[in-house]
NUKOLLO-193466 format. One record per residue (C-alpha): residue number from 1; z, x, y. Coordinates in Angstrom, 2 decimals, padded with zeros to 5 digits. Last residue first. Layout:
% residues N
- NUM_Z_X_Y
...
***
This chain:
% residues 465
- 465_-013.60_053.31_027.59
- 464_-013.53_050.85_024.68
- 463_-010.23_049.20_025.76
- 462_-007.50_049.25_023.12
- 461_-005.41_051.85_024.91
- 460_-005.18_049.55_027.93
- 459_-003.23_047.02_025.86
- 458_-000.56_049.67_025.30
- 457_-000.12_050.44_021.65
- 456_002.45_048.49_019.62
- 455_005.82_050.26_019.31
- 454_006.44_051.87_015.89
- 453_006.16_055.34_017.41
- 452_009.26_054.55_019.53
- 451_009.28_056.10_022.98
- 450_012.75_056.47_024.48
- 449_013.90_053.79_026.86
- 448_015.25_054.53_030.33
- 447_017.05_052.11_032.57
- 446_017.38_051.52_036.30
- 445_019.43_048.87_038.03
- 444_019.31_047.89_041.69
- 443_021.59_045.14_042.96
- 442_020.42_042.72_045.61
- 441_022.70_041.99_048.57
- 440_021.66_039.00_050.66
- 439_021.87_040.20_054.23
- 438_023.14_038.31_057.27
- 437_022.30_040.55_060.19
- 436_024.09_041.35_063.44
- 435_022.84_042.88_066.64
- 434_024.68_044.82_069.32
- 433_024.80_045.28_073.09
- 432_022.10_042.83_074.15
- 431_022.59_041.95_077.80
- 430_022.30_038.20_078.15
- 429_020.75_036.37_081.09
- 428_020.96_032.60_081.51
- 427_018.70_030.30_083.52
- 426_019.71_026.63_083.35
- 425_020.39_026.18_087.08
- 424_017.69_023.52_087.40
- 423_016.01_022.42_084.12
- 422_012.44_023.70_084.31
- 421_009.90_020.94_083.83
- 420_007.77_019.84_080.92
- 419_004.85_017.51_080.15
- 418_002.47_017.75_083.11
- 417_-000.79_016.22_081.90
- 416_-003.61_018.67_081.17
- 415_-006.56_019.01_083.57
- 414_-005.37_022.34_085.08
- 413_-007.39_023.03_088.24
- 412_-004.42_022.23_090.50
- 411_-002.27_024.62_088.47
- 410_-004.80_027.43_088.83
- 409_-004.91_026.83_092.58
- 408_-001.11_026.99_092.77
- 407_-001.03_030.26_090.82
- 406_-003.68_031.68_093.12
- 405_-001.64_030.66_096.16
- 404_001.50_032.18_094.65
- 403_-000.28_035.48_094.10
- 402_-001.61_035.35_097.66
- 401_001.85_034.84_099.19
- 400_001.27_032.67_102.25
- 399_001.65_033.94_105.84
- 398_004.03_031.55_107.55
- 397_002.56_028.48_109.28
- 396_002.25_028.74_113.03
- 395_005.06_027.77_115.39
- 394_005.32_031.26_116.83
- 393_001.54_031.58_117.02
- 392_001.23_030.35_120.63
- 391_003.98_032.81_121.57
- 390_001.82_035.79_120.75
- 389_001.77_037.30_117.28
- 388_003.98_037.65_114.17
- 387_003.49_035.36_111.16
- 386_006.12_032.66_110.71
- 385_009.31_033.58_108.80
- 384_009.44_033.03_105.03
- 383_011.95_030.56_103.69
- 382_014.59_032.58_101.88
- 381_015.41_032.22_098.20
- 380_018.39_034.28_097.03
- 379_018.91_035.05_093.33
- 378_022.28_036.57_092.41
- 377_022.94_038.26_089.09
- 376_026.48_038.94_087.91
- 375_027.12_042.58_087.03
- 374_030.32_042.93_089.03
- 373_032.05_046.26_088.62
- 372_034.32_048.22_086.32
- 371_034.08_049.61_082.85
- 370_035.21_052.93_084.34
- 369_032.59_055.00_082.57
- 368_029.92_052.30_082.36
- 367_030.21_051.48_086.06
- 366_028.49_048.15_086.69
- 365_026.50_046.83_089.59
- 364_024.99_043.57_090.74
- 363_021.44_042.56_089.85
- 362_020.69_041.24_093.33
- 361_017.37_039.39_093.39
- 360_015.60_038.53_096.65
- 359_012.99_035.80_096.83
- 358_010.76_035.19_099.83
- 357_009.50_031.62_099.95
- 356_006.37_030.22_101.59
- 355_004.23_030.28_098.43
- 354_007.12_029.12_096.23
- 353_005.47_025.98_094.91
- 352_007.13_024.95_091.65
- 351_004.57_023.90_089.04
- 350_005.58_021.44_086.32
- 349_005.12_023.01_082.89
- 348_002.01_022.36_080.78
- 347_002.52_022.70_077.01
- 346_001.55_019.20_075.85
- 345_-002.23_019.76_075.65
- 344_-001.71_023.29_074.35
- 343_000.46_022.30_071.41
- 342_004.20_021.86_071.73
- 341_006.09_023.97_069.20
- 340_009.67_023.18_068.36
- 339_012.36_025.15_066.58
- 338_015.33_024.07_064.51
- 337_018.57_025.47_063.15
- 336_020.00_024.45_059.75
- 335_017.71_026.98_058.04
- 334_019.44_029.92_059.66
- 333_018.73_031.75_062.92
- 332_015.65_033.73_061.87
- 331_014.70_031.18_059.23
- 330_014.21_028.52_061.87
- 329_013.29_025.03_060.71
- 328_010.45_022.93_062.06
- 327_009.58_020.35_064.72
- 326_005.88_020.09_065.45
- 325_003.64_019.33_068.42
- 324_001.68_016.87_070.53
- 323_000.14_015.13_067.52
- 322_-003.39_013.75_067.79
- 321_-004.29_013.78_064.11
- 320_-007.65_015.53_064.38
- 319_-007.14_018.03_067.20
- 318_-003.41_018.73_067.01
- 317_-002.76_018.46_063.27
- 316_-006.06_020.28_062.63
- 315_-005.11_023.03_065.08
- 314_-001.79_023.41_063.28
- 313_-003.62_023.69_059.95
- 312_-005.89_026.44_061.29
- 311_-003.04_028.31_062.97
- 310_-001.01_028.11_059.76
- 309_-003.82_029.88_057.88
- 308_-004.33_032.56_060.58
- 307_-000.73_033.61_061.22
- 306_-000.56_036.31_058.55
- 305_-003.85_037.86_059.69
- 304_-002.84_039.85_062.79
- 303_000.87_039.31_062.13
- 302_000.98_041.30_058.87
- 301_002.43_044.56_060.26
- 300_005.10_042.60_062.16
- 299_006.26_040.74_059.00
- 298_005.72_037.01_059.26
- 297_008.95_035.03_059.28
- 296_009.02_031.92_057.08
- 295_009.46_028.57_058.80
- 294_005.74_027.84_058.97
- 293_005.45_028.43_055.23
- 292_008.37_026.19_054.24
- 291_006.82_023.25_056.06
- 290_003.44_024.15_054.54
- 289_004.90_024.09_051.03
- 288_006.69_020.82_051.73
- 287_003.50_019.26_053.08
- 286_001.59_020.61_050.08
- 285_004.02_019.07_047.61
- 284_003.94_015.77_049.49
- 283_000.17_015.60_049.15
- 282_000.23_016.49_045.48
- 281_002.94_013.90_044.90
- 280_000.66_011.31_046.48
- 279_-002.14_012.35_044.13
- 278_000.19_012.16_041.13
- 277_001.25_008.68_042.22
- 276_-002.41_007.70_042.45
- 275_-002.97_009.02_038.92
- 274_-000.15_006.75_037.61
- 273_001.72_008.14_034.59
- 272_004.27_009.83_036.84
- 271_005.15_006.31_037.99
- 270_006.02_005.39_041.53
- 269_008.13_006.45_044.45
- 268_007.58_009.40_046.72
- 267_010.30_010.13_049.28
- 266_009.89_012.82_051.91
- 265_012.80_015.24_052.11
- 264_010.86_018.30_053.26
- 263_008.65_016.07_055.41
- 262_011.74_014.86_057.27
- 261_012.62_018.40_058.32
- 260_008.92_018.95_059.00
- 259_009.04_016.50_061.90
- 258_005.55_015.85_063.29
- 257_005.96_015.33_067.02
- 256_004.70_012.70_069.45
- 255_005.64_013.50_073.05
- 254_006.99_011.14_075.71
- 253_006.72_012.28_079.34
- 252_008.69_014.51_081.70
- 251_010.44_016.51_079.00
- 250_013.09_019.12_079.78
- 249_012.92_022.91_079.83
- 248_015.91_025.17_079.38
- 247_015.99_028.81_080.40
- 246_016.67_032.13_078.71
- 245_016.51_035.82_079.66
- 244_017.28_038.45_077.04
- 243_018.18_041.87_078.42
- 242_017.47_045.08_076.52
- 241_019.87_047.75_075.30
- 240_019.87_046.60_071.67
- 239_016.57_044.98_070.78
- 238_015.76_041.32_071.55
- 237_014.72_039.33_068.46
- 236_012.67_036.53_070.12
- 235_013.52_034.10_067.30
- 234_017.22_034.99_067.02
- 233_017.65_034.50_070.76
- 232_015.94_031.11_070.57
- 231_018.27_030.02_067.79
- 230_021.30_031.11_069.81
- 229_019.99_029.13_072.79
- 228_019.72_025.90_070.83
- 227_016.92_023.37_070.28
- 226_014.31_026.09_070.20
- 225_011.04_026.62_072.01
- 224_007.43_027.63_071.54
- 223_005.12_026.09_074.13
- 222_001.41_026.68_073.53
- 221_-001.23_028.77_075.31
- 220_-004.46_029.50_073.47
- 219_-005.61_033.05_074.27
- 218_-004.95_034.43_070.79
- 217_-004.86_031.63_068.24
- 216_-001.89_029.32_068.14
- 215_000.63_027.96_065.66
- 214_002.15_031.12_064.16
- 213_001.26_033.17_067.19
- 212_-001.63_035.18_068.62
- 211_-000.85_036.43_072.12
- 210_-001.31_034.11_075.08
- 209_-003.18_035.38_078.16
- 208_-006.29_033.16_078.13
- 207_-004.60_030.30_079.94
- 206_-001.31_031.38_081.46
- 205_001.63_032.12_079.16
- 204_004.06_029.30_078.24
- 203_007.22_029.09_080.37
- 202_009.68_031.93_080.81
- 201_007.67_033.74_083.51
- 200_006.34_030.62_085.21
- 199_009.32_028.27_085.26
- 198_011.62_031.31_085.49
- 197_010.06_032.67_088.71
- 196_012.74_034.90_090.28
- 195_014.87_035.21_087.12
- 194_011.94_036.52_085.06
- 193_010.53_038.78_087.79
- 192_013.88_040.46_088.45
- 191_014.42_041.11_084.73
- 190_010.91_042.49_084.37
- 189_011.50_044.97_087.21
- 188_014.95_045.84_085.85
- 187_013.59_047.01_082.52
- 186_012.96_045.80_078.96
- 185_013.27_042.09_079.71
- 184_012.99_040.04_076.50
- 183_011.84_036.47_076.87
- 182_013.41_033.09_076.21
- 181_012.66_029.43_075.81
- 180_015.20_026.68_075.22
- 179_014.22_023.05_074.67
- 178_015.53_019.90_076.31
- 177_015.08_016.47_074.77
- 176_018.49_015.98_073.17
- 175_019.90_013.46_075.67
- 174_016.95_011.05_075.35
- 173_015.58_009.92_078.70
- 172_012.48_012.10_078.46
- 171_011.42_010.48_075.16
- 170_010.76_012.19_071.84
- 169_008.51_010.34_069.42
- 168_009.20_011.47_065.88
- 167_006.65_011.05_063.12
- 166_008.00_011.92_059.67
- 165_009.64_008.50_059.53
- 164_013.31_008.09_058.61
- 163_013.74_005.64_055.73
- 162_016.78_007.42_054.30
- 161_014.76_008.69_051.31
- 160_012.27_010.28_053.70
- 159_009.39_008.50_055.39
- 158_005.59_008.64_055.30
- 157_003.61_005.99_057.22
- 156_002.49_008.39_059.97
- 155_000.84_010.65_057.40
- 154_-001.66_007.95_056.45
- 153_-004.08_010.63_055.21
- 152_-002.66_014.11_055.86
- 151_-003.43_015.66_052.48
- 150_-006.78_013.89_052.04
- 149_-008.09_014.85_055.48
- 148_-006.66_018.34_054.88
- 147_-008.86_018.76_051.80
- 146_-011.89_017.34_053.59
- 145_-011.38_019.75_056.49
- 144_-010.98_022.73_054.18
- 143_-014.29_021.89_052.52
- 142_-015.99_021.35_055.88
- 141_-015.02_024.72_057.26
- 140_-012.59_025.82_059.95
- 139_-013.32_029.36_061.00
- 138_-012.03_032.52_059.44
- 137_-014.48_032.36_056.56
- 136_-013.95_035.28_054.20
- 135_-010.87_037.51_054.04
- 134_-008.13_035.71_055.91
- 133_-009.59_032.22_055.69
- 132_-010.19_032.54_051.95
- 131_-006.89_034.18_051.04
- 130_-004.97_031.48_052.87
- 129_-006.96_028.69_051.21
- 128_-006.49_030.26_047.77
- 127_-002.71_030.44_048.35
- 126_-002.73_026.81_049.53
- 125_-004.73_025.74_046.48
- 124_-002.30_027.58_044.21
- 123_000.65_025.84_045.84
- 122_-001.19_022.53_045.60
- 121_-001.36_022.93_041.83
- 120_002.47_023.00_041.67
- 119_004.12_026.00_040.07
- 118_005.25_027.38_043.42
- 117_006.63_023.93_044.24
- 116_009.16_024.00_041.42
- 115_008.66_021.80_038.33
- 114_011.47_019.31_037.83
- 113_013.98_020.60_035.31
- 112_014.00_020.52_031.50
- 111_016.14_021.20_028.43
- 110_014.80_022.58_025.14
- 109_014.51_021.10_021.63
- 108_011.01_019.76_022.29
- 107_010.03_023.15_023.66
- 106_010.54_024.76_020.25
- 105_010.85_028.37_021.36
- 104_008.14_030.68_020.14
- 103_008.00_033.14_017.25
- 102_004.37_032.27_016.60
- 101_004.99_031.01_013.05
- 100_008.18_029.20_014.11
- 99_006.49_027.39_016.99
- 98_003.52_026.46_014.81
- 97_005.77_025.13_012.04
- 96_007.91_023.07_014.43
- 95_004.91_021.37_016.04
- 94_004.71_018.04_014.19
- 93_008.47_017.89_013.56
- 92_009.30_018.43_017.24
- 91_006.80_015.81_018.37
- 90_008.17_013.11_016.06
- 89_011.81_014.08_016.61
- 88_011.43_013.91_020.39
- 87_009.63_010.57_020.16
- 86_012.42_009.19_017.95
- 85_015.11_010.47_020.32
- 84_013.45_008.77_023.28
- 83_013.03_005.58_021.23
- 82_016.74_005.60_020.36
- 81_017.72_006.21_023.98
- 80_015.81_003.16_025.21
- 79_012.52_003.47_027.05
- 78_011.92_003.79_030.79
- 77_009.06_006.23_030.49
- 76_010.46_008.91_032.81
- 75_014.12_008.50_031.92
- 74_013.88_007.86_028.18
- 73_011.51_010.80_027.77
- 72_013.89_012.96_029.82
- 71_016.83_011.94_027.66
- 70_014.90_012.94_024.53
- 69_013.89_016.26_026.09
- 68_017.38_017.21_027.24
- 67_017.93_017.41_030.99
- 66_018.66_020.80_032.52
- 65_021.48_023.28_032.04
- 64_020.04_024.98_028.95
- 63_019.73_028.26_030.89
- 62_015.99_028.64_030.22
- 61_015.18_025.31_031.86
- 60_011.73_024.29_030.60
- 59_009.46_022.98_033.33
- 58_008.66_019.47_034.55
- 57_005.82_017.57_036.25
- 56_002.62_018.30_034.37
- 55_004.32_018.95_031.01
- 54_006.32_015.73_031.35
- 53_003.16_013.71_031.99
- 52_001.49_015.24_028.94
- 51_004.59_014.57_026.85
- 50_004.48_010.88_027.75
- 49_000.84_010.59_026.66
- 48_001.59_012.57_023.51
- 47_004.48_010.30_022.57
- 46_002.49_007.18_023.42
- 45_-000.18_008.09_020.90
- 44_002.48_008.86_018.27
- 43_004.25_005.56_018.93
- 42_001.09_003.63_018.15
- 41_000.35_001.22_020.98
- 40_001.67_-002.30_021.42
- 39_000.76_-005.85_022.41
- 38_003.49_-007.91_020.78
- 37_004.92_-008.61_017.36
- 36_008.71_-008.42_017.70
- 35_011.06_-005.94_015.98
- 34_012.55_-004.82_019.32
- 33_012.23_-001.03_019.05
- 32_009.72_-000.42_016.23
- 31_007.37_-003.05_017.69
- 30_005.26_-004.88_015.09
- 29_001.69_-004.83_016.30
- 28_-000.62_-006.91_018.46
- 27_-003.11_-004.45_019.85
- 26_-002.79_-002.12_022.83
- 25_-005.11_-000.89_025.55
- 24_-004.45_-003.25_028.46
- 23_-000.88_-004.19_027.53
- 22_-000.01_-000.57_026.77
- 21_-001.51_000.53_030.10
- 20_000.50_-002.16_031.88
- 19_003.70_-000.81_030.29
- 18_002.81_002.73_031.36
- 17_002.31_001.60_034.96
- 16_005.46_-000.54_035.00
- 15_007.84_002.07_033.53
- 14_010.38_-000.10_031.75
- 13_008.79_000.13_028.29
- 12_010.18_-002.19_025.58
- 11_008.04_-005.16_026.64
- 10_004.89_-003.07_026.42
- 9_005.30_-002.70_022.66
- 8_006.03_000.45_020.67
- 7_004.35_001.30_017.36
- 6_004.98_002.91_013.96
- 5_001.82_002.50_011.91
- 4_002.40_000.43_008.77
- 3_002.05_002.31_005.46
- 2_-000.96_001.34_003.40
- 1_000.00_000.00_000.00
***
């Protein structure tokens, strides 16, 4: 007599997508779980379908601290514990001989964790993308555009597990809408210039003067800032002996920002058996990878090319998606601290006309030997006197400062909306006397193994040349 095929019906599967697949593909069979005759699929077929989904989304935990295979089957497929154990036993028995013959671990007896991002297919695509734009086509291409179109589709609808949207609109009236910018002054001349014209010297560089940065190509001016002064100091990395000059800038109009803090915790619900769910997970995986990427420091020797991939994606977010900027974590100050970048369109600072003002800066004095003095900085603005001449010219306008006039003309020619303004009396100067680092100590071990003639030959020895 032919033995009945062990089967599982749709009614005994809680995962809705997998249950619908069983209803669509199954035949009326006796269910091994509930004992009823319903639409069902052979348990062996389901076992391999479930295992395929697990393989795509989970990895073996080598410390045995993860979830057992049977429990994982029950969790992802929504089947009872007994069915999970039966599927585990079925797969383990079928492959036990091969594992033993090859000296491999029986993966069906192991424990599992969710697959890390660096194992995710999107991680490989991102690495390929970076290599391509650095070494081959440094300009945006159609293939990259289509990929990013898919990744960022409906981005404004994404939210984290708390329901917080990834899009954050910051308003001028909000209390936390000021950002700190800073620069390093290496001598007294720079220090005087920075405190004399902080809105200009501490604001974004003039058009065409910006150095290449994580979110901007050379010549494209953007506003990099931090939520806190200590974070800003960590980002600009002033050396010992220099002065760091900081100022706060506030918003004059609403800005739409993409919050990578929320992206890191974005919630994806659905079934791992659903191809659309897999696609959405792919998108979220890339967004998390990119969020981590923009937070990572680029080594000074790699800056010329290290910024290029993030520049391209940032330009896409600005040009195609219409965002004004990004919020992201700072690795220089600790991952609980945040930075902001406002793209070129939202990086214009309100101009302060000082064309008829003479500014004098007193840097104070300090005796290093006696540790005595007053090193406070005083900035005095004095309205310029009228130009000299006969009495008819006494009431004439003062001679304008040509540099200020040019700056004013450049501001009048700027088509961008004014987005930021200098916060009055927010300038702060810090003399850097020491730096501190938070290292993670890594031990170094070295061993030596004597050659054993029984060792297999090196793979290179087998090559025919």
